[in-house]
VEXDREN-2710 file (C-alpha; in Angstrom, 1 decimal):
% VEXDREN-2710
k/r/px/py/pz
1/MET/16.1/-0.8/-38.9
2/TRP/17.4/-3.9/-40.9
3/ASN/17.3/-1.8/-44.1
4/ARG/19.5/0.8/-42.5
5/CYS/21.9/-1.9/-41.2
6/PHE/22.1/-3.4/-44.7
7/TRP/23.0/-0.1/-46.4
8/ALA/25.4/0.7/-43.5
9/ALA/27.2/-2.6/-44.2
10/VAL/27.4/-1.7/-47.9
11/LEU/28.8/1.7/-47.1
12/PHE/31.2/0.1/-44.7
13/LEU/32.5/-2.3/-47.4
14/PHE/32.8/0.6/-49.9
15/LEU/34.7/2.8/-47.6
16/SER/36.9/0.0/-46.5
17/LEU/38.0/-0.8/-50.1
18/SER/38.1/2.8/-51.5
19/VAL/38.2/5.6/-48.9
20/TYR/40.6/3.9/-46.4
21/PRO/42.3/1.1/-48.3
22/GLU/45.5/1.6/-46.4
23/SER/43.9/0.7/-43.0
24/ALA/41.9/-2.4/-44.1
25/ARG/44.2/-5.3/-43.1
26/ALA/43.0/-8.6/-41.9
27/GLY/43.9/-9.8/-38.5
28/ASP/42.9/-9.5/-34.8
29/ARG/44.6/-6.1/-34.5
30/VAL/42.2/-4.5/-36.9
31/LEU/39.4/-2.5/-35.3
32/ARG/36.3/-1.5/-37.1
33/VAL/35.2/1.8/-35.7
34/ALA/31.9/3.7/-36.6
35/PHE/31.2/7.3/-36.0
36/ASP/28.6/10.0/-36.6
37/LYS/29.9/11.5/-39.9
38/GLU/28.3/14.9/-39.3
39/LEU/29.3/15.7/-35.7
40/PRO/32.1/18.3/-35.9
41/PRO/34.4/19.0/-34.2
42/PHE/34.1/15.5/-32.5
43/ALA/33.9/13.4/-35.7
44/TYR/33.3/14.1/-39.4
45/VAL/34.6/13.4/-42.9
46/ASP/36.7/16.3/-44.2
47/GLU/36.9/17.7/-47.7
48/ASN/39.5/15.1/-48.6
49/GLY/37.3/12.2/-47.6
50/LYS/39.3/11.4/-44.4
51/ALA/38.0/10.9/-40.9
52/SER/38.8/13.9/-38.7
53/GLY/37.8/15.3/-35.3
54/PHE/38.6/15.2/-31.6
55/ASN/37.2/11.6/-31.1
56/ILE/39.1/10.4/-34.2
57/ASP/42.5/11.8/-33.0
58/LEU/41.9/10.4/-29.5
59/MET/41.3/6.9/-30.9
60/LYS/44.3/7.2/-33.3
61/ALA/46.6/7.9/-30.3
62/ILE/45.2/4.9/-28.4
63/ALA/45.5/2.6/-31.4
64/GLU/49.1/3.6/-32.1
65/GLU/50.0/3.0/-28.5
66/ASN/48.5/-0.5/-28.6
67/GLY/49.3/-1.6/-32.1
68/TYR/45.8/-1.5/-33.6
69/GLU/44.9/-0.8/-37.2
70/LEU/41.6/1.2/-37.6
71/GLU/38.9/0.8/-40.3
72/TYR/36.7/3.9/-40.2
73/VAL/32.9/3.6/-40.9
74/PRO/31.3/7.0/-41.1
75/LEU/27.5/6.5/-40.7
76/GLU/24.3/8.3/-39.7
77/TRP/23.9/8.2/-36.0
78/GLU/21.1/5.6/-35.8
79/ASP/22.9/3.4/-38.3
80/ALA/26.1/3.5/-36.2
81/LEU/24.1/2.4/-33.2
82/ALA/22.5/-0.5/-35.1
83/CYS/25.8/-1.7/-36.5
84/LEU/27.5/-1.7/-33.1
85/LYS/24.6/-3.6/-31.6
86/ASP/24.6/-6.2/-34.4
87/GLY/28.4/-6.7/-34.3
88/ARG/29.2/-5.1/-37.7
89/VAL/31.6/-2.8/-36.0
90/ASP/33.8/-3.2/-32.9
91/LEU/33.7/0.3/-31.5
92/LEU/31.5/3.5/-31.6
93/LEU/33.6/6.7/-31.4
94/GLY/31.5/8.9/-29.0
95/ILE/28.1/8.2/-27.3
96/LYS/26.3/9.8/-24.4
97/TYR/25.8/7.5/-21.5
98/THR/22.2/6.6/-20.7
99/SER/20.7/3.8/-18.7
100/ARG/19.0/2.6/-21.9
101/TYR/22.2/2.3/-23.9
102/ASP/23.9/0.7/-20.9
103/LEU/21.7/-2.4/-21.3
104/VAL/23.2/-3.2/-24.8
105/PHE/26.7/-1.6/-24.8
106/ASP/29.7/-1.3/-22.5
107/PHE/31.1/2.2/-22.0
108/SER/34.7/3.4/-21.5
109/GLU/35.6/6.0/-19.0
110/SER/34.1/9.4/-19.8
111/PHE/36.4/11.8/-21.7
112/PHE/34.0/14.7/-22.2
113/THR/30.8/16.1/-20.7
114/MET/28.3/16.5/-23.5
115/SER/25.3/18.7/-23.3
116/GLU/22.5/20.1/-25.5
117/VAL/21.7/23.7/-26.3
118/LEU/18.6/25.6/-27.3
119/LEU/19.4/27.8/-30.3
120/VAL/17.1/30.5/-31.7
121/PRO/17.4/33.4/-34.1
122/ARG/18.8/36.5/-32.3
123/GLN/15.7/38.6/-33.1
124/ASP/13.4/36.0/-31.5
125/SER/11.6/37.4/-28.4
126/GLU/9.4/34.5/-27.5
127/ILE/11.6/31.5/-26.8
128/PHE/13.8/31.5/-23.8
129/THR/13.2/28.1/-22.2
130/LEU/12.1/24.6/-23.2
131/ASN/8.6/25.2/-21.9
132/GLN/8.1/28.1/-24.4
133/LEU/8.5/25.7/-27.4
134/ARG/4.8/24.9/-27.4
135/GLU/3.3/25.3/-30.9
136/LYS/6.8/25.9/-32.2
137/VAL/8.7/23.9/-34.9
138/VAL/12.0/22.5/-33.4
139/ALA/14.8/21.1/-35.6
140/VAL/16.4/18.0/-33.9
141/GLN/18.5/15.0/-34.9
142/ARG/16.9/11.6/-35.0
143/GLY/18.0/9.4/-32.1
144/ASN/19.4/12.4/-30.2
145/VAL/18.5/13.0/-26.5
146/GLY/17.0/16.3/-27.7
147/MET/14.0/14.3/-28.9
148/GLU/13.6/12.8/-25.4
149/LEU/13.6/16.4/-24.0
150/LEU/10.9/17.6/-26.4
151/GLU/8.7/14.6/-25.6
152/SER/8.0/16.3/-22.2
153/VAL/6.9/19.5/-23.9
154/ARG/3.3/19.5/-25.0
155/ARG/2.2/20.5/-28.5
156/VAL/5.7/20.9/-29.8
157/LYS/6.4/20.1/-33.5
158/MET/9.6/18.3/-34.2
159/LEU/11.4/18.6/-37.6
160/VAL/13.6/15.5/-37.5
161/SER/16.9/15.1/-39.5
162/PHE/19.4/12.3/-39.7
163/ASN/22.3/14.5/-38.5
164/GLN/23.2/17.7/-36.7
165/ARG/24.2/19.6/-39.8
166/ASP/20.8/19.0/-41.6
167/ALA/18.9/19.9/-38.4
168/LEU/20.8/23.2/-38.0
169/ASP/20.4/23.8/-41.7
170/ASN/16.6/23.6/-41.3
171/LEU/16.9/26.4/-38.7
172/MET/19.1/28.6/-40.9
173/ARG/16.7/28.1/-43.8
174/GLY/13.8/29.3/-41.7
175/ARG/12.0/25.9/-41.7
176/ALA/12.2/25.7/-37.9
177/ASP/11.8/28.2/-35.0
178/ALA/14.5/26.6/-32.9
179/PHE/17.2/24.0/-32.8
180/ILE/18.1/21.6/-30.0
181/GLY/21.4/19.7/-30.4
182/ASN/25.1/19.5/-29.5
183/ARG/26.4/22.8/-28.3
184/TRP/29.9/22.5/-29.7
185/THR/28.7/21.2/-33.1
186/ALA/26.3/24.1/-33.4
187/GLU/29.1/26.6/-32.7
188/TYR/31.3/24.9/-35.3
189/LEU/28.7/24.9/-38.0
190/LEU/27.6/28.5/-37.3
191/LYS/31.2/29.6/-37.5
192/GLU/31.7/27.6/-40.7
193/ALA/28.6/29.4/-42.2
194/ASP/29.7/32.7/-40.8
195/LYS/26.4/33.1/-39.0
196/GLN/27.4/33.0/-35.4
197/ASP/26.1/36.5/-34.8
198/ASP/22.7/35.7/-36.3
199/TYR/21.7/33.2/-33.6
200/VAL/21.8/33.1/-29.8
201/MET/21.8/30.3/-27.2
202/ARG/18.9/30.8/-24.9
203/SER/19.3/27.7/-22.7
204/GLY/22.9/26.4/-22.6
205/LEU/24.2/23.2/-21.1
206/ILE/20.9/21.3/-21.2
207/ASN/21.1/17.7/-19.7
208/PRO/24.8/17.4/-19.3
209/THR/25.9/13.8/-19.4
210/ASP/29.1/11.7/-19.7
211/TYR/30.5/11.2/-23.2
212/ALA/32.5/8.1/-23.9
213/PHE/33.5/5.3/-26.4
214/ALA/31.2/2.3/-26.6
215/VAL/31.9/-1.4/-27.4
216/ARG/29.6/-4.4/-27.7
217/GLU/28.5/-5.7/-24.4
218/GLY/31.0/-8.2/-23.0
219/ASN/34.1/-6.9/-24.9
220/TYR/36.0/-6.2/-21.8
221/GLU/39.5/-6.7/-23.3
222/LEU/39.0/-3.9/-25.8
223/LEU/37.3/-1.8/-23.1
224/ASP/40.3/-2.1/-20.7
225/THR/42.7/-1.2/-23.5
226/ILE/40.7/1.9/-24.3
227/ASN/40.5/3.0/-20.6
228/GLU/44.3/2.5/-20.1
229/GLY/45.0/4.4/-23.3
230/LEU/42.8/7.4/-22.1
231/ASN/44.6/7.5/-18.8
232/LYS/47.9/7.6/-20.6
233/LEU/46.7/10.5/-22.8
234/TYR/45.7/12.4/-19.7
235/ARG/49.1/11.9/-18.1
236/ASP/51.3/12.7/-21.1
237/GLY/49.3/15.9/-22.1
238/THR/48.0/14.5/-25.4
239/TYR/44.4/14.9/-24.3
240/THR/45.0/18.6/-23.2
241/ARG/46.7/19.4/-26.5
242/LEU/43.9/17.9/-28.6
243/TYR/41.2/19.6/-26.5
244/SER/42.9/23.0/-26.9
245/HIS/43.2/22.4/-30.7
246/TYR/39.5/21.5/-31.3
247/PHE/37.5/23.4/-28.7
248/GLU/39.2/26.6/-27.6
249/PRO/38.7/28.3/-31.0
250/TYR/34.9/27.5/-30.7
251/SER/34.5/28.8/-27.1
252/PRO/33.7/32.5/-27.3
253/HIS/33.2/32.5/-23.5
254/VAL/37.0/32.2/-23.2
255/THR/37.6/35.6/-24.9
256/GLY/34.7/37.0/-23.0
257/TRP/36.2/35.8/-19.8
258/TYR/39.5/37.6/-20.5
259/ARG/37.6/40.7/-21.5
260/LYS/35.8/40.6/-18.2
261/VAL/39.1/40.1/-16.3
262/VAL/40.6/43.2/-18.0
263/ILE/37.5/45.3/-17.3
264/GLY/37.6/44.1/-13.7
265/LEU/41.2/45.0/-13.3
266/LEU/40.6/48.5/-14.7
267/VAL/37.7/49.0/-12.3
268/VAL/39.9/47.7/-9.4
269/MET/42.7/50.1/-10.4
270/ALA/40.2/53.0/-10.6
271/LEU/38.8/52.2/-7.2
272/ALA/42.3/51.8/-5.7
273/THR/43.3/55.2/-7.1
274/ILE/40.2/56.8/-5.7
275/THR/40.8/55.1/-2.4
276/LEU/44.4/56.2/-2.2
277/VAL/43.5/59.8/-3.0
278/THR/40.7/59.7/-0.3
279/ILE/43.1/58.2/2.2
280/PHE/45.7/60.9/1.4
281/PHE/43.3/63.8/2.0
282/TRP/41.8/62.1/5.0
283/ASN/45.3/61.6/6.5
284/TYR/46.1/65.3/5.8
285/ARG/43.0/66.4/7.7
286/LEU/43.7/64.0/10.5
287/LYS/47.2/65.4/11.1
288/ALA/45.7/68.9/11.2
289/GLU/43.2/67.7/13.8
290/VAL/45.9/66.1/15.9
291/LYS/47.8/69.4/16.1
292/ARG/44.7/71.2/17.2
293/GLN/43.9/68.6/19.8
294/THR/47.5/68.7/21.1
295/ALA/47.2/72.5/21.7
296/ALA/44.0/71.9/23.7
297/LEU/45.4/69.0/25.7
298/ALA/47.0/71.2/28.3
299/ASP/43.6/72.8/29.2
300/VAL/42.0/69.5/30.1
301/MET/44.8/67.7/32.0
302/ALA/43.6/68.9/35.3
303/PHE/40.0/67.8/34.6
304/GLN/41.3/64.4/33.5
305/ARG/43.2/64.0/36.7
306/GLN/40.0/64.6/38.7
307/VAL/38.1/62.1/36.6
308/LEU/40.8/59.4/37.2
309/ASP/40.8/59.9/40.9
310/ASN/37.1/59.7/41.2
311/THR/36.4/56.7/39.0
312/GLU/35.5/53.2/40.4
313/SER/38.3/51.5/38.6
314/ALA/42.0/51.3/39.6
315/ILE/44.0/52.8/36.7
316/LEU/47.7/52.7/36.1
317/SER/49.8/54.0/33.2
318/LEU/53.0/52.3/32.1
319/ASP/55.8/53.3/29.8
320/VAL/56.9/51.0/26.9
321/PHE/59.1/49.0/29.3
322/GLY/56.4/48.4/31.9
323/HIS/57.4/51.0/34.5
324/ILE/54.6/52.7/36.4
325/THR/54.1/56.3/35.5
326/LEU/50.7/57.1/37.0
327/VAL/48.3/55.7/39.6
328/ASN/45.0/57.0/40.7
329/GLN/43.4/57.1/44.2
330/VAL/41.5/53.8/43.7
331/THR/44.8/52.0/42.8
332/ARG/46.4/53.2/46.0
333/ARG/43.5/51.9/48.0
334/LEU/43.1/48.5/46.4
335/LEU/46.8/47.7/46.1
336/MET/47.7/49.5/49.4
337/THR/50.4/51.6/47.9
338/ASP/51.3/55.3/47.4
339/ASP/53.3/57.6/45.1
340/HIS/56.5/55.5/45.9
341/ALA/55.1/53.0/43.4
342/LEU/55.9/55.5/40.5
343/GLY/59.0/54.3/38.6
344/LEU/58.7/50.7/39.9
345/HIS/58.2/47.9/37.4
346/VAL/54.5/46.8/37.3
347/SER/55.5/43.1/37.9
348/VAL/56.4/44.1/41.5
349/LEU/52.8/45.0/42.3
350/LEU/50.9/42.9/39.6
351/PRO/53.0/40.0/38.4
352/GLN/49.8/38.4/37.0
353/LEU/49.6/40.9/34.1
354/PRO/50.7/39.5/30.7
355/LEU/53.3/42.2/30.3
356/GLU/56.1/40.0/29.0
357/GLU/53.8/38.7/26.2
358/ALA/52.8/42.2/25.3
359/LEU/56.4/43.4/25.1
360/GLN/57.4/40.5/22.9
361/ALA/54.5/41.0/20.5
362/ASP/55.3/42.6/17.1
363/LYS/52.4/45.0/17.3
364/PRO/50.8/46.4/20.5
365/SER/47.3/45.0/21.1
366/PHE/44.6/44.7/23.8
367/TYR/44.7/42.2/26.7
368/GLU/41.8/41.3/29.0
369/GLY/41.3/38.7/31.7
370/GLU/41.0/37.9/35.4
371/PHE/43.4/36.9/38.1
372/GLN/43.4/36.3/41.8
373/LEU/45.5/38.9/43.6
374/GLU/46.7/36.6/46.4
375/ARG/46.0/32.9/46.7
376/CYS/44.9/33.1/50.3
377/SER/42.9/36.4/50.1
378/GLY/40.5/35.1/47.4
379/ARG/40.2/38.6/45.9
380/ILE/39.5/38.4/42.1
381/PHE/40.4/41.3/39.8
382/HIS/39.4/41.9/36.2
383/TYR/42.1/43.7/34.2
384/TYR/42.1/45.5/30.8
385/MET/45.4/46.5/29.3
386/ALA/45.5/48.7/26.2
387/PRO/48.4/50.3/24.3
388/PHE/48.7/54.1/24.7
389/GLY/49.8/56.5/21.9
390/ASN/51.0/60.0/21.9
391/ALA/49.7/62.9/19.8
392/VAL/51.4/61.5/16.6
393/SER/50.1/58.0/17.2
394/GLU/53.4/56.6/18.5
395/HIS/53.3/53.8/21.0
396/VAL/54.5/55.3/24.3
397/GLY/53.1/53.0/26.9
398/TRP/50.1/51.1/28.3
399/ILE/46.9/51.9/30.2
400/VAL/45.9/49.3/32.8
401/SER/42.4/49.2/34.3
402/LEU/41.5/47.0/37.3
403/GLN/38.1/46.2/38.9
404/ASP/37.5/44.2/42.0
405/ARG/35.1/41.4/40.9
406/THR/35.2/39.4/44.2
407/GLU/31.6/40.0/45.3
408/GLN/30.2/39.8/41.8
409/LYS/31.8/36.3/41.3
410/ARG/30.3/35.1/44.6
411/LEU/26.8/36.3/43.5
412/GLN/27.2/34.7/40.1
413/ALA/28.2/31.4/41.6
414/ARG/25.2/31.6/44.0
415/LEU/22.8/32.4/41.1
416/ILE/24.2/29.6/38.9
417/SER/23.7/27.1/41.7
418/GLN/20.1/28.3/42.3
419/GLU/19.4/28.1/38.6
420/LYS/20.7/24.6/38.4
421/MET/18.6/23.5/41.3
422/HIS/15.5/25.2/39.8
423/ALA/16.1/23.5/36.4
424/LEU/16.6/20.1/38.0
425/GLY/13.4/20.5/40.1
426/GLN/11.5/21.6/37.0
427/LEU/12.8/18.7/35.0
428/ALA/12.0/16.2/37.7
429/ALA/8.5/17.6/38.1
430/GLY/7.9/17.5/34.4
431/MET/9.1/13.9/34.1
432/ALA/6.9/12.9/37.1
433/HIS/3.9/14.5/35.5
434/GLU/4.4/13.0/32.1
435/LEU/5.2/9.5/33.4
436/ARG/2.3/9.5/35.9
437/ASN/-0.4/9.4/33.3
438/PRO/0.8/6.3/31.4
439/LEU/1.7/4.6/34.7
440/THR/-1.8/5.2/36.1
441/ALA/-3.3/3.6/33.0
442/ILE/-1.1/0.6/33.2
443/LYS/-1.7/0.3/36.9
444/THR/-5.5/0.3/36.3
445/PHE/-5.3/-2.5/33.8
446/ILE/-3.1/-4.6/36.1
447/GLU/-5.5/-4.2/39.0
448/LEU/-8.4/-5.3/36.8
449/LEU/-6.5/-8.2/35.3
450/PRO/-7.5/-10.9/37.8
451/LYS/-11.2/-10.0/37.6
452/LYS/-11.5/-9.5/33.8
453/LEU/-9.0/-11.9/32.5
454/ASP/-11.7/-13.8/30.6
455/ASP/-13.3/-10.7/29.2
456/GLN/-12.4/-10.6/25.4
457/ARG/-13.0/-6.8/25.2
458/PHE/-10.8/-6.2/28.3
459/ARG/-8.0/-8.2/26.8
460/SER/-8.2/-6.3/23.5
461/GLU/-8.1/-3.0/25.2
462/LEU/-5.2/-4.2/27.4
463/LEU/-3.2/-5.2/24.3
464/GLN/-4.0/-1.8/22.7
465/TYR/-3.6/0.7/25.4
466/VAL/-0.7/-0.7/27.6
467/PRO/1.8/-0.9/24.6
468/GLU/0.8/2.6/23.6
469/GLU/1.4/4.0/27.1
470/MET/4.7/2.2/27.3
471/GLU/5.7/3.6/23.9
472/ARG/4.7/7.1/25.2
473/MET/7.0/6.6/28.2
474/ASN/9.8/5.4/26.0
475/ARG/9.4/8.4/23.7
476/ILE/9.7/10.8/26.6
477/LEU/12.9/9.1/27.8
478/GLU/14.3/9.0/24.2
479/ASP/13.7/12.7/23.8
480/LEU/15.4/13.4/27.0
481/LEU/18.3/11.2/26.0
482/ASP/18.6/13.0/22.6
483/TYR/18.9/16.3/24.6
484/SER/21.5/14.9/27.0
485/ARG/23.6/12.9/24.6
486/SER/26.6/14.7/23.1
487/LYS/26.5/13.4/19.5
488/PRO/29.1/14.6/17.0
489/LEU/27.7/16.9/14.3
490/GLU/28.1/15.7/10.7
491/ILE/28.6/19.2/9.2
492/GLN/28.3/19.6/5.5
493/GLU/27.5/22.5/3.1
494/THR/23.7/22.4/2.5
495/ASP/21.4/24.4/0.2
496/LEU/19.0/25.9/2.7
497/GLY/16.2/26.3/0.1
498/ALA/16.5/22.6/-1.0
499/LEU/16.4/21.5/2.7
500/ALA/13.3/23.5/3.4
501/GLU/11.6/22.1/0.2
502/SER/12.4/18.6/1.2
503/VAL/10.8/19.0/4.6
504/LEU/7.7/20.7/3.1
505/GLY/7.3/17.7/0.9
506/LEU/6.6/15.6/4.0
507/PHE/3.6/17.7/4.8
508/ALA/2.4/18.4/1.3
509/LYS/-0.6/16.1/1.5
510/ARG/-1.6/17.3/5.0
511/ALA/-1.3/21.0/3.9
512/LEU/-3.5/20.2/0.9
513/ASN/-6.2/18.4/3.0
514/GLU/-6.3/21.2/5.6
515/GLN/-6.3/23.9/2.9
516/VAL/-3.1/25.6/4.2
517/ASP/-1.6/28.2/1.9
518/VAL/2.2/27.4/2.0
519/GLN/4.5/30.2/0.7
520/ILE/8.3/29.7/0.6
521/GLU/10.6/32.6/-0.2
522/VAL/14.1/31.3/0.0
523/PRO/16.6/32.8/-2.6
524/GLU/18.7/30.3/-4.5
525/GLY/22.3/29.8/-3.5
526/ILE/22.0/30.2/0.3
527/ILE/24.6/27.7/1.5
528/VAL/24.9/26.9/5.2
529/CYS/27.3/24.6/7.0
530/LEU/25.1/22.3/9.2
531/ASP/24.2/18.8/10.2
532/ARG/21.5/18.1/7.7
533/ARG/19.7/15.4/9.6
534/ARG/19.5/17.3/12.9
535/VAL/18.5/20.6/11.4
536/LYS/15.8/18.7/9.4
537/GLN/14.4/17.6/12.8
538/VAL/14.1/21.2/13.9
539/LEU/12.3/22.2/10.7
540/ILE/9.9/19.3/11.0
541/ASN/9.1/20.3/14.6
542/LEU/8.4/24.0/13.6
543/ILE/6.2/23.1/10.6
544/MET/4.2/20.5/12.6
545/ASN/3.7/23.0/15.4
546/ALA/2.5/25.6/12.8
547/LEU/0.0/23.2/11.2
548/GLU/-1.4/22.2/14.6
549/ALA/-1.7/25.9/15.7
550/MET/-3.7/26.7/12.6
551/SER/-6.2/23.8/12.9
552/THR/-9.0/26.1/14.0
553/SER/-8.0/29.3/12.2
554/PRO/-10.2/30.7/9.5
555/VAL/-7.2/31.8/7.5
556/LYS/-4.4/29.2/7.2
557/ARG/-1.1/30.5/5.8
558/LEU/2.4/29.3/6.5
559/CYS/5.3/31.6/5.2
560/ILE/8.9/30.4/5.1
561/ARG/11.5/33.1/4.3
562/ALA/15.3/33.3/4.4
563/ARG/17.7/36.2/4.1
564/GLU/21.4/36.7/4.4
565/SER/23.1/39.4/6.5
566/PRO/26.7/40.1/7.6
567/GLU/25.9/38.3/10.9
568/GLY/24.7/35.1/9.1
569/VAL/21.5/33.5/7.7
570/GLU/18.0/33.9/9.2
571/LEU/15.3/31.4/8.4
572/THR/11.7/32.3/9.6
573/PHE/8.5/30.3/9.9
574/SER/5.4/32.5/10.2
575/ASP/1.8/31.1/10.7
576/THR/-1.6/32.5/11.2
577/GLY/-2.5/30.2/14.1
578/GLU/-3.9/31.0/17.5
579/GLY/-0.6/32.3/18.9
580/MET/0.4/32.4/22.6
581/SER/0.1/34.8/25.4
582/GLU/3.0/36.8/26.9
583/GLU/2.9/34.6/30.0
584/GLN/3.5/31.5/27.9
585/LEU/6.5/32.8/25.9
586/PRO/9.2/32.7/28.7
587/HIS/8.4/29.0/29.2
588/LEU/8.3/28.0/25.6
589/PHE/11.7/26.2/25.5
590/GLU/11.4/24.6/28.9
591/PRO/11.1/20.8/29.1
592/PHE/7.5/19.4/29.3
593/PHE/5.9/22.8/28.6
594/THR/3.3/22.5/25.9
595/THR/0.0/24.2/24.9
596/LYS/-1.2/21.1/23.0
597/THR/-3.4/18.4/24.5
598/GLN/-1.4/15.5/23.0
599/GLY/2.1/17.0/23.2
600/ILE/4.8/16.2/25.7
601/GLY/6.7/19.5/25.5
602/LEU/10.1/18.3/24.3
603/GLY/10.1/19.3/20.6
604/LEU/11.2/23.0/21.1
605/TYR/13.4/21.9/24.0
606/VAL/15.4/19.6/21.7
607/SER/15.3/22.1/18.8
608/ASP/16.8/24.8/20.9
609/LYS/19.7/22.5/21.9
610/ILE/20.3/21.6/18.2
611/MET/20.6/25.2/17.2
612/ARG/22.9/26.1/20.0
613/GLU/25.2/23.1/19.0
614/HIS/25.4/24.7/15.6
615/GLY/26.5/28.0/17.1
616/GLY/23.2/29.6/16.3
617/ARG/19.9/30.3/18.1
618/ILE/16.2/30.2/17.9
619/GLU/13.9/33.1/18.6
620/VAL/10.1/33.4/18.8
621/SER/7.6/36.3/18.5
622/CYS/3.8/36.1/18.5
623/THR/0.6/37.8/19.3
624/LYS/-2.5/36.0/20.8
625/GLU/-5.0/35.1/18.0
626/GLU/-2.7/36.6/15.3
627/GLY/0.0/34.0/14.7
628/THR/3.5/33.0/15.7
629/THR/6.9/33.5/14.0
630/PHE/10.0/31.3/14.8
631/SER/13.4/32.6/13.6
632/LEU/16.4/30.3/13.2
633/PHE/19.8/32.1/13.1
634/PHE/22.8/30.3/11.4
635/GLN/26.3/31.7/11.5
END
C-alpha cells in the first residue's frame, strides 16, 4: 500500500508539472482531485492527455461557480483511495457509498445510482446468475464491489485487474468466462471496440448503490461547497445536459423503449380498427333486430297488460316530464286511485320520488330507495325508477315499481333485536365460563392461605399459579377490548408474499422440530392495501391453529397459496390436521368457541373482525380427519 502511495505521489507531481501545468497554482483555492483514470464515461484521460468524463465536467462546473482551481491526479482505483486517505489529494471524483468507506471518508450528496453488471459472451448458455459462476473465471477490478459479490460464490476463480478496461479486455481476449463491473463503463468500452453485439448482460443492475464525491473525514467546508454546487447544477439544468451528453448514447434500452412504444401504438391502432369494424357490423345487425321486434310488439301488448295487472308490485309509467301514462291494478289498490290519475304529475301521488333530480341529470339513470308514504300511517315502500326507451333507443319516459315493505321491515327489526339479545347472552355466558376457572383457582388459594401460610411449597405454588390465572383473565379482557375498540387502520401498500414469508419465519423453528412440510405458492408482485400489523395478527392466528391441528397427524403439510382475480386477492391456508365436524363450523367465529384444550376461543373471533374492517372476509372449509382450509379475501 505504501509503495502504491509513493508512486501515486510521483505520478501526481509529474502530471501537475507537465500534463496540467495551467491548473497548478499555489493557494487555498487549489483543489487536488484524484479519479479512476480508466472509468469511462465517468472519468478517464482522453487521447490528448486531458481529464474527461461526466464526473470531471460536474466538478469543473462546481469549481467555476466557487472560484476553485483544479489539479487532476489520474490514478488506479486503489491508489486513488490510498491517496485520499493519506491526505495527498483533497477530493475523489466518484465513489460508491459503503459503510466501510464511511468510516474514513465523508460523502457528498449522491448524484448517480451506480450498479454492477454480469457480462458474458452472447453464445454462452451456462451463466445466467451469480450462483452459476462456480468453477468459472471471472474478470473483475481490484477493490471493486464485484470482488465482494464474488466472495459469496463458492469455487469461483477471480482474474483481478487494476482497472475496468483491463478486466473487460481479459473477457474479450478469452481469458475469462465472465466480467463483473460497472454497467455504463462496460457499454462504453464495448461500443469503443465495436463488440457490443458479441456480449450480453445476463444480470443487470446488481447491487445498486449511491455514487458521490468523497473528501477526507472532517473536511466539512469543502463538502458543503460541493453539495451546494450539485444542487445548483440540478436547478439550472446543467446536470440534465451533462447526463444526456454522456449516458443517453450508451443506453440502448432508450431506443428499445421507443421501438416498443411504436409497436404498441400500431397494435392499439389495429385493435381499434378491428373493434370499430366489429361495432359497425354489430350495430347494423342490432338495428335490423329492433325493426323485427317492433313489428312483433303489437302482438304482445295484450299479454303484457295482463302481466302488469297480475304482478305483486305497483307499476307506473311516466313520460319524460313526469306525467303518469300508465298504472296497473296494484297501483290503484295501494295508492287508492283510479284511471283519473292518468295525465297527472307523479308528484301529486308520490312526492317522495327523486323525479326533479332525474330530470336535471345529463343522462337518464336508475334510482332506487325507500320512503314512508305518510308520516302517520307508517307504511314503507321500496321504489325502483328506471329510464324507458322506445324502439330506436330514445328516452321517452320512466318506469316506476313500488313494493310495500312495511311488514318485512317489522320482521327484520324483530329478528335483529332477537339476534342482538342472543349474541349478548352468548357473549356473557362465554365470559362467565372463561373467567370462572381462573377465579375458582384463585378462590381456592385464598381459602387455604390462613392454614398453609407457612408451607413453603404452598407459597411457591401460590406465587406461580395465581399470577398465571390473573394474566389469563387479563388476556381474555384484552382480546375482547381489541374486538370492541375502533382503532384507525394504518393502510399501506404491502407485498403479500413478503408478509406471508415474514410470518412463516416466526414459526420456522417449530415447523422444523415438528417435521411440518411448509409450502408457499405466492406469486411475486401481489400488492394489497392493508394494515400490515393487524393482518399479520390474522396470519399468525391461522398458522398457529394449523400447527396445533396437525400435532397428531401422520402427514403434516401446510400449504399457503395466493391468486388474483377481478374481484380481488385470495390467500388460502390449507393443513392436513384433524379438521372439524359440520356441527362445529357454524360456531367457528363465535366468541369463546374453541376445539383446543388451552384456547379461549377469541383468535378467529378477532381475525374475522380485522378482515371485515379491511372490506374483506374470511371463509373456512374442512372435512373431519382430512384437514382445514381458511381463505382470506382482500379487495
